[in-house]
KEKE-3310 file (N, C-alpha, C; in steps of 0.2 Angstrom, whole numbers, plus 5000, padded with zeros to 4 digits):
npx = (5481:5478:5466:5473:5479:5470:5464:5476:5474:5462:5461:5469:5460:5448:5451:5453:5441:5435:5441:5436:5422:5422:5428:5418:5405:5408:5411:5399:5384:5375:5359:5347:5337:5320:5314:5302:5305:5316:5312:5304:5315:5322:5313:5311:5305:5302:5300:5284:5283:5272:5263:5251:5236:5239:5248:5250:5253:5262:5264:5276:5289:5298:5311:5320:5340:5340:5331:5318:5309:5294:5287:5275:5276:5273:5257:5250:5235:5219:5213:5222:5230:5219:5216:5228:5235:5241:5238:5252:5259:5268:5262:5256:5269:5275:5264:5265:5277:5277:5266:5271:5276:5276:5278:5287:5278:5282:5279:5284:5286:5277:5268:5261:5258:5244:5234:5224:5233:5242:5255:5256:5270:5284:5289:5279:5273:5283:5281:5271:5264:5264:5252:5249:5237:5226:5238:5240:5248:5251:5256:5264:5269:5285:5284:5273:5274:5284:5278:5266:5277:5282:5271:5270:5281:5281:5273:5274:5274:5277:5289:5296:5293:5300:5313:5315:5314:5327:5336:5336:5341:5342:5331:5321:5308:5299:5285:5280:5277:5264:5264:5250:5242:5233:5232:5235:5234:5243:5241:5248:5238:5247:5253:5247:5239:5251:5255:5245:5247:5258:5258:5245:5233:5219:5216:5209:5213:5227:5226:5219:5229:5236:5230:5229:5243:5247:5238:5244:5254:5249:5234:5225:5210:5208:5201:5192:5189:5183:5196:5204:5215:5213:5218:5206:5206:5213:5231:5244:5261:5272:5284:5289:5300:5305:5318:5329:5330:5324:5338:5349:5350:5364:5370:5380:5381:5370:5354:5352:5340:5347:5350:5357:5366:5381:5379:5373:5383:5392:5384:5384:5396:5398:5388:5389:5402:5411:5406:5404:5416:5423:5427:5418:5416:5415:5401)
npy = (3721:3729:3723:3712:3717:3723:3710:3704:3714:3713:3700:3698:3707:3700:3688:3693:3699:3687:3682:3690:3688:3676:3679:3690:3679:3675:3683:3691:3691:3677:3672:3669:3654:3649:3633:3630:3637:3632:3620:3621:3629:3616:3610:3618:3630:3646:3654:3663:3679:3688:3676:3674:3677:3684:3681:3678:3665:3667:3679:3695:3699:3709:3706:3705:3706:3696:3687:3685:3694:3699:3709:3714:3717:3715:3711:3695:3692:3684:3679:3676:3666:3657:3640:3637:3634:3621:3608:3601:3587:3582:3584:3576:3570:3582:3588:3576:3579:3592:3590:3585:3587:3598:3616:3631:3645:3658:3670:3676:3692:3700:3705:3719:3735:3729:3729:3719:3709:3708:3704:3694:3682:3683:3670:3661:3664:3659:3646:3642:3632:3629:3620:3612:3609:3601:3603:3611:3611:3624:3625:3632:3626:3627:3631:3638:3648:3655:3660:3669:3677:3683:3693:3700:3708:3714:3725:3741:3747:3736:3732:3744:3745:3736:3736:3748:3740:3734:3742:3746:3737:3720:3708:3704:3694:3678:3670:3651:3643:3640:3635:3631:3630:3625:3631:3629:3635:3629:3625:3621:3614:3611:3622:3632:3633:3634:3647:3654:3653:3658:3673:3677:3677:3672:3657:3659:3673:3669:3662:3671:3681:3672:3675:3689:3692:3684:3692:3706:3701:3699:3700:3692:3685:3675:3660:3654:3640:3627:3626:3627:3636:3644:3649:3647:3651:3643:3649:3656:3648:3646:3650:3647:3653:3655:3644:3654:3670:3689:3696:3712:3725:3720:3710:3699:3686:3674:3677:3670:3666:3668:3653:3652:3658:3659:3658:3672:3681:3679:3681:3694:3699:3694:3700:3716:3719:3712:3710:3726:3727:3721:3719:3726:3723:3710:3708)
npz = (4430:4441:4445:4450:4460:4469:4473:4480:4491:4495:4501:4512:4520:4519:4528:4539:4542:4544:4555:4564:4563:4571:4583:4588:4588:4598:4608:4609:4620:4619:4610:4619:4618:4622:4628:4620:4609:4605:4599:4590:4582:4579:4569:4560:4560:4563:4580:4584:4593:4601:4600:4586:4574:4562:4552:4536:4522:4508:4509:4510:4522:4533:4542:4558:4561:4570:4569:4576:4575:4565:4552:4543:4523:4510:4506:4503:4493:4497:4487:4478:4485:4486:4483:4484:4495:4506:4520:4528:4526:4534:4546:4556:4563:4567:4576:4586:4592:4594:4605:4615:4627:4639:4639:4645:4648:4648:4656:4667:4674:4667:4673:4674:4683:4687:4698:4705:4703:4713:4722:4718:4714:4703:4704:4705:4693:4684:4684:4676:4662:4644:4636:4620:4606:4594:4582:4569:4550:4537:4522:4507:4491:4484:4471:4470:4477:4474:4462:4467:4473:4461:4457:4468:4468:4455:4457:4459:4470:4481:4478:4480:4495:4499:4497:4503:4516:4516:4515:4527:4535:4542:4534:4520:4517:4512:4517:4520:4527:4539:4557:4566:4583:4595:4612:4629:4646:4658:4674:4688:4703:4717:4714:4714:4726:4733:4730:4734:4748:4751:4748:4753:4747:4740:4729:4717:4715:4711:4700:4691:4690:4681:4669:4669:4666:4655:4646:4646:4637:4623:4613:4613:4620:4634:4639:4652:4659:4670:4679:4668:4657:4642:4625:4618:4604:4588:4587:4578:4580:4575:4560:4545:4534:4515:4507:4503:4506:4500:4491:4491:4479:4468:4477:4484:4493:4495:4504:4519:4534:4549:4562:4573:4584:4580:4567:4565:4566:4555:4545:4548:4545:4532:4526:4531:4531:4521:4509:4505:4503:4491:4474:4464:4451:4451:4457)
capx = (5487:5474:5463:5476:5481:5465:5463:5481:5474:5456:5460:5472:5455:5444:5454:5452:5435:5432:5442:5432:5417:5422:5427:5411:5401:5409:5410:5394:5381:5371:5353:5345:5330:5316:5313:5298:5308:5322:5309:5302:5319:5323:5310:5313:5302:5304:5295:5281:5281:5269:5258:5246:5234:5239:5253:5249:5257:5264:5267:5284:5290:5305:5312:5326:5344:5342:5326:5314:5302:5290:5282:5272:5279:5267:5252:5247:5229:5215:5212:5230:5230:5216:5218:5238:5238:5238:5240:5258:5260:5271:5259:5254:5272:5276:5259:5266:5283:5274:5263:5273:5277:5273:5284:5285:5272:5286:5274:5287:5288:5271:5262:5263:5251:5239:5233:5221:5237:5248:5257:5259:5276:5285:5292:5274:5272:5287:5279:5266:5267:5258:5251:5246:5233:5225:5241:5240:5252:5248:5261:5264:5275:5289:5283:5267:5276:5288:5271:5266:5282:5283:5268:5270:5286:5279:5269:5282:5274:5278:5295:5299:5295:5304:5319:5318:5317:5333:5341:5336:5344:5337:5330:5314:5307:5292:5281:5280:5271:5264:5262:5245:5238:5227:5235:5231:5238:5245:5244:5247:5236:5250:5257:5241:5239:5258:5256:5241:5249:5265:5256:5240:5228:5217:5217:5206:5216:5232:5225:5217:5236:5240:5225:5231:5251:5246:5235:5249:5259:5243:5227:5220:5205:5209:5197:5195:5183:5185:5203:5207:5213:5215:5218:5199:5206:5219:5236:5251:5266:5279:5285:5294:5302:5306:5324:5334:5327:5326:5343:5349:5354:5370:5372:5386:5379:5363:5352:5347:5339:5350:5346:5362:5372:5388:5377:5370:5389:5394:5379:5384:5401:5397:5383:5392:5408:5415:5402:5406:5425:5424:5427:5411:5415:5413:5396)
capy = (3723:3733:3718:3707:3722:3723:3705:3708:3718:3709:3693:3698:3709:3693:3685:3696:3699:3681:3681:3696:3685:3672:3683:3693:3677:3673:3687:3695:3688:3673:3673:3662:3651:3643:3626:3629:3639:3626:3614:3623:3628:3612:3605:3622:3635:3652:3656:3669:3681:3684:3670:3679:3674:3691:3680:3674:3663:3670:3688:3695:3701:3711:3700:3708:3704:3689:3682:3688:3698:3699:3714:3713:3722:3715:3705:3691:3692:3679:3677:3676:3659:3650:3634:3637:3632:3613:3606:3598:3578:3578:3587:3573:3570:3586:3587:3572:3582:3599:3591:3578:3589:3607:3622:3637:3651:3664:3674:3680:3700:3700:3708:3728:3740:3726:3729:3714:3702:3713:3700:3687:3682:3679:3663:3656:3663:3656:3639:3642:3631:3629:3614:3611:3604:3603:3607:3610:3615:3626:3626:3632:3625:3634:3634:3642:3654:3660:3665:3673:3682:3690:3696:3704:3714:3717:3730:3746:3749:3733:3731:3750:3744:3728:3739:3753:3736:3730:3746:3747:3730:3714:3701:3703:3686:3678:3665:3647:3637:3641:3630:3633:3625:3627:3632:3629:3636:3624:3628:3615:3614:3615:3629:3638:3633:3636:3656:3657:3653:3664:3679:3678:3678:3667:3654:3661:3678:3668:3660:3677:3683:3671:3676:3696:3691:3682:3697:3709:3698:3696:3703:3687:3683:3669:3657:3650:3634:3621:3627:3625:3643:3642:3653:3647:3649:3641:3654:3654:3648:3646:3651:3645:3656:3651:3643:3659:3679:3692:3700:3718:3723:3720:3708:3694:3683:3673:3680:3665:3668:3662:3650:3651:3665:3661:3661:3679:3683:3676:3685:3702:3700:3694:3706:3722:3720:3708:3713:3731:3729:3715:3722:3728:3719:3703:3706)
capz = (4434:4446:4447:4455:4468:4472:4477:4486:4496:4498:4504:4520:4525:4521:4533:4546:4543:4546:4562:4569:4565:4577:4589:4587:4589:4606:4613:4611:4624:4616:4610:4622:4613:4627:4625:4614:4604:4603:4598:4584:4579:4577:4564:4554:4561:4570:4585:4582:4600:4605:4594:4583:4569:4559:4548:4530:4519:4502:4511:4510:4528:4535:4547:4561:4560:4575:4565:4580:4572:4557:4551:4535:4520:4505:4508:4497:4496:4498:4480:4477:4491:4485:4481:4484:4503:4508:4524:4526:4527:4540:4551:4561:4567:4571:4582:4591:4594:4600:4612:4618:4634:4641:4638:4648:4646:4650:4660:4672:4675:4663:4676:4676:4686:4688:4705:4707:4704:4717:4727:4717:4713:4697:4704:4703:4685:4680:4685:4671:4657:4639:4634:4616:4607:4588:4579:4560:4546:4532:4518:4500:4486:4481:4463:4471:4481:4466:4458:4472:4475:4455:4457:4474:4467:4449:4460:4460:4479:4485:4477:4484:4502:4500:4496:4509:4521:4515:4518:4535:4539:4542:4530:4518:4516:4509:4521:4515:4532:4546:4561:4570:4587:4601:4619:4636:4651:4663:4681:4695:4707:4721:4713:4716:4733:4739:4729:4739:4756:4752:4747:4758:4742:4737:4724:4712:4712:4708:4693:4687:4688:4674:4665:4667:4664:4647:4641:4644:4631:4619:4614:4612:4625:4636:4641:4659:4662:4677:4680:4662:4654:4636:4621:4615:4596:4587:4584:4573:4585:4571:4553:4541:4526:4509:4509:4504:4506:4495:4492:4489:4473:4469:4483:4481:4495:4496:4511:4523:4540:4554:4568:4578:4586:4575:4558:4564:4567:4549:4542:4549:4542:4525:4521:4532:4529:4516:4503:4503:4501:4485:4469:4459:4444:4454:4459)
cpx = (5483:5468:5464:5479:5477:5463:5469:5480:5466:5456:5465:5465:5449:5446:5452:5445:5432:5434:5438:5425:5416:5422:5421:5406:5402:5409:5402:5389:5375:5364:5349:5336:5327:5316:5306:5302:5313:5317:5306:5307:5321:5319:5307:5308:5305:5300:5292:5279:5277:5264:5251:5242:5233:5242:5250:5254:5258:5267:5273:5285:5297:5304:5320:5333:5346:5335:5320:5309:5300:5286:5281:5273:5274:5264:5251:5238:5225:5214:5217:5231:5226:5216:5225:5240:5235:5241:5247:5256:5262:5268:5257:5261:5277:5270:5261:5272:5281:5270:5264:5275:5274:5278:5281:5283:5277:5281:5279:5289:5285:5267:5264:5258:5246:5237:5230:5224:5243:5248:5259:5263:5279:5287:5286:5272:5276:5286:5273:5267:5261:5259:5249:5244:5231:5230:5240:5245:5251:5255:5259:5271:5279:5288:5278:5270:5282:5282:5270:5271:5283:5278:5266:5275:5285:5274:5274:5281:5279:5287:5300:5299:5300:5313:5322:5318:5324:5337:5340:5338:5340:5338:5322:5314:5301:5290:5279:5277:5272:5261:5257:5242:5234:5231:5232:5236:5237:5247:5244:5244:5238:5253:5254:5240:5246:5258:5250:5242:5256:5262:5249:5235:5224:5216:5214:5209:5223:5231:5223:5224:5238:5236:5228:5239:5250:5242:5240:5255:5258:5237:5221:5216:5206:5203:5197:5188:5186:5194:5207:5207:5217:5216:5210:5201:5213:5224:5242:5256:5274:5279:5291:5294:5304:5315:5329:5328:5329:5335:5345:5350:5360:5373:5375:5381:5373:5359:5347:5347:5344:5347:5350:5366:5380:5385:5375:5378:5393:5390:5381:5392:5403:5394:5386:5398:5413:5412:5405:5412:5426:5423:5420:5410:5414:5406:5389)
cpy = (3724:3729:3713:3711:3720:3718:3704:3708:3716:3702:3694:3702:3704:3690:3687:3698:3693:3678:3684:3693:3679:3675:3686:3686:3672:3676:3692:3688:3684:3674:3668:3660:3647:3636:3626:3633:3633:3621:3615:3626:3621:3607:3611:3627:3641:3653:3663:3670:3687:3680:3675:3674:3679:3688:3678:3671:3666:3677:3689:3700:3704:3707:3705:3704:3695:3687:3682:3689:3699:3704:3713:3720:3722:3710:3703:3691:3685:3674:3674:3666:3654:3646:3631:3634:3625:3613:3600:3589:3576:3583:3581:3570:3576:3589:3584:3578:3586:3596:3585:3580:3596:3611:3627:3641:3658:3669:3678:3688:3704:3707:3715:3730:3736:3725:3723:3708:3704:3706:3693:3686:3680:3672:3659:3656:3659:3648:3637:3638:3631:3619:3615:3606:3607:3607:3606:3614:3617:3626:3628:3629:3629:3634:3639:3650:3659:3664:3669:3681:3687:3693:3702:3710:3716:3724:3735:3747:3745:3734:3739:3748:3739:3732:3743:3748:3735:3735:3748:3743:3726:3711:3704:3695:3685:3671:3659:3642:3641:3638:3633:3629:3629:3628:3632:3629:3633:3625:3622:3617:3616:3620:3634:3639:3638:3645:3657:3659:3658:3670:3682:3680:3671:3663:3657:3668:3675:3665:3666:3681:3679:3674:3683:3695:3690:3688:3704:3707:3700:3700:3697:3685:3675:3666:3653:3645:3628:3621:3626:3633:3642:3647:3654:3646:3647:3649:3650:3654:3649:3647:3649:3650:3652:3649:3649:3666:3683:3696:3706:3717:3724:3715:3701:3687:3681:3676:3674:3666:3663:3660:3650:3658:3665:3662:3668:3683:3684:3681:3693:3703:3699:3700:3713:3725:3717:3710:3722:3732:3725:3721:3722:3723:3711:3702:3705)
cpz = (4441:4449:4453:4461:4471:4476:4482:4492:4500:4503:4511:4524:4525:4528:4539:4549:4547:4553:4567:4568:4571:4583:4594:4592:4597:4610:4616:4614:4619:4615:4612:4620:4622:4623:4620:4609:4599:4599:4590:4579:4574:4572:4559:4555:4567:4574:4583:4591:4598:4598:4591:4577:4563:4552:4542:4526:4513:4505:4512:4518:4529:4542:4551:4561:4565:4574:4571:4580:4565:4558:4544:4531:4514:4507:4503:4499:4495:4492:4477:4480:4489:4481:4481:4491:4505:4515:4524:4528:4533:4547:4558:4566:4572:4577:4586:4595:4599:4606:4615:4626:4634:4641:4642:4644:4644:4652:4666:4670:4669:4666:4680:4679:4684:4694:4708:4707:4708:4721:4724:4712:4706:4698:4701:4695:4681:4678:4679:4666:4652:4637:4627:4613:4598:4584:4570:4556:4539:4529:4510:4498:4485:4475:4464:4473:4478:4464:4461:4472:4468:4454:4462:4470:4460:4451:4462:4468:4482:4484:4480:4491:4503:4500:4501:4517:4521:4517:4524:4538:4540:4535:4527:4515:4515:4515:4516:4519:4537:4549:4565:4576:4592:4608:4624:4640:4655:4671:4687:4701:4715:4719:4715:4723:4736:4736:4733:4747:4756:4751:4749:4752:4740:4730:4716:4709:4709:4700:4690:4686:4682:4670:4661:4664:4655:4643:4642:4639:4625:4621:4612:4620:4628:4638:4648:4661:4665:4677:4673:4659:4649:4631:4618:4607:4594:4585:4581:4579:4582:4563:4550:4536:4521:4512:4508:4503:4500:4496:4490:4483:4474:4475:4480:4486:4496:4502:4513:4529:4544:4560:4573:4579:4581:4568:4559:4564:4559:4543:4542:4545:4535:4521:4523:4531:4524:4509:4500:4499:4494:4479:4465:4453:4445:4455:4453)
residu = (MET:ARG:SER:ARG:LEU:THR:TRP:TYR:ILE:THR:ILE:PRO:VAL:LEU:ALA:SER:VAL:GLY:LEU:PHE:GLY:ILE:VAL:TYR:SER:VAL:ALA:LYS:PRO:SER:TYR:GLN:GLN:ASP:ARG:LEU:GLY:GLU:MET:LEU:ASN:GLY:ILE:GLY:TYR:PHE:PRO:ILE:LYS:PRO:PRO:SER:ASN:LEU:LEU:THR:LEU:GLY:SER:ILE:TYR:SER:VAL:ASP:PRO:GLU:ALA:LYS:PHE:PHE:GLN:LEU:ILE:CYS:PRO:ALA:SER:PRO:ASP:ASP:LEU:LYS:ASP:ALA:VAL:ARG:GLN:SER:PRO:SER:GLU:ARG:THR:ILE:ALA:THR:GLN:LEU:SER:ARG:THR:ASN:TYR:SER:ALA:GLU:LEU:SER:GLY:LYS:LEU:THR:ALA:VAL:THR:GLU:SER:ALA:GLY:VAL:SER:ASP:ASP:PHE:LEU:SER:LYS:VAL:GLN:LEU:LYS:PHE:SER:ASP:VAL:SER:ILE:PHE:GLU:LEU:ASP:LEU:GLU:ARG:SER:PHE:GLU:LEU:TYR:GLN:LYS:LEU:VAL:ASP:ARG:ARG:SER:CYS:GLU:SER:ALA:VAL:GLN:ALA:ALA:LEU:GLU:ALA:GLY:GLY:TYR:ALA:CYS:GLN:GLY:ARG:ALA:LEU:LEU:GLN:ALA:SER:ALA:GLU:TYR:VAL:VAL:ASN:ARG:LYS:ASP:ILE:LYS:SER:ALA:ALA:LEU:GLU:SER:GLY:ILE:ASP:PRO:SER:ALA:ALA:LYS:LYS:ALA:VAL:VAL:ASP:ALA:ALA:LYS:ALA:GLU:SER:THR:VAL:VAL:LEU:GLN:ASP:ASN:ASN:ASN:GLN:ILE:SER:THR:GLY:VAL:ALA:LEU:TYR:TYR:GLY:VAL:SER:MET:ASN:PRO:THR:CYS:ILE:ALA:PRO:LYS:GLY:ALA:ILE:PHE:PRO:ARG:VAL:LEU:PRO:ARG:THR:GLN:PHE:GLN:ARG:ALA:MET:ASN:PHE:THR:LYS:PHE:ASN:ILE:ILE:GLU:PRO:ILE:LEU:PRO:ARG:SER:ARG:ILE)
# end
């Protein structure tokens, strides 16, 4: 009788929170992705911003509710990854998609207290594009990924760190694939000349502003060779996690990273509103 009464109460509540999820997704400002982010998302990767070479496959990461930032929780050791990482057979197809066009470098607003670049407008920096080359995809198969996961969480310190991250909100997920590429900052000569004329600075200062703005976002040292400004080294621009992330103890719903505003709203509804009110006997 108590169980039936509980469900009589729960069902209307579930309907209400479902409606809340829809309203939430419509009312909250949408999470905007740039063209590169949309492209990466379309092939199953989350953008890494700023790009880096610090992420490792098989490691467990804390991911914020909007799946924008990745913080290391439990690192996989190089010995564990030996002979486990392979290059993806879909690498050529993805490389073609990624290098087919240029993408915004998103340098606007990055010049802070850089006197050498004073006078260069955000309008100029907004025209700077990224062009990718030497694209590589590194991945773990799910079986080896699971083996690494078991080895990591068998360590009490790792298991405790994962639970602490989950209690703080967000997700705890294991990295399965990384997209690596070299990038070149492409600046149209006409844009450099235009910036020089508008601001009264010489073209070399306009080009230096690109380097300064890029350094404000990342610690990567840029190389300037014959009007080509490049990262010089390959960096990780996208990461793919295992299909499901780690669920908190007693969870009902699987933890899957959201890719859209609606998915984020529904995850919030399921994890923060529905799960806490469902009968514990059903968990």
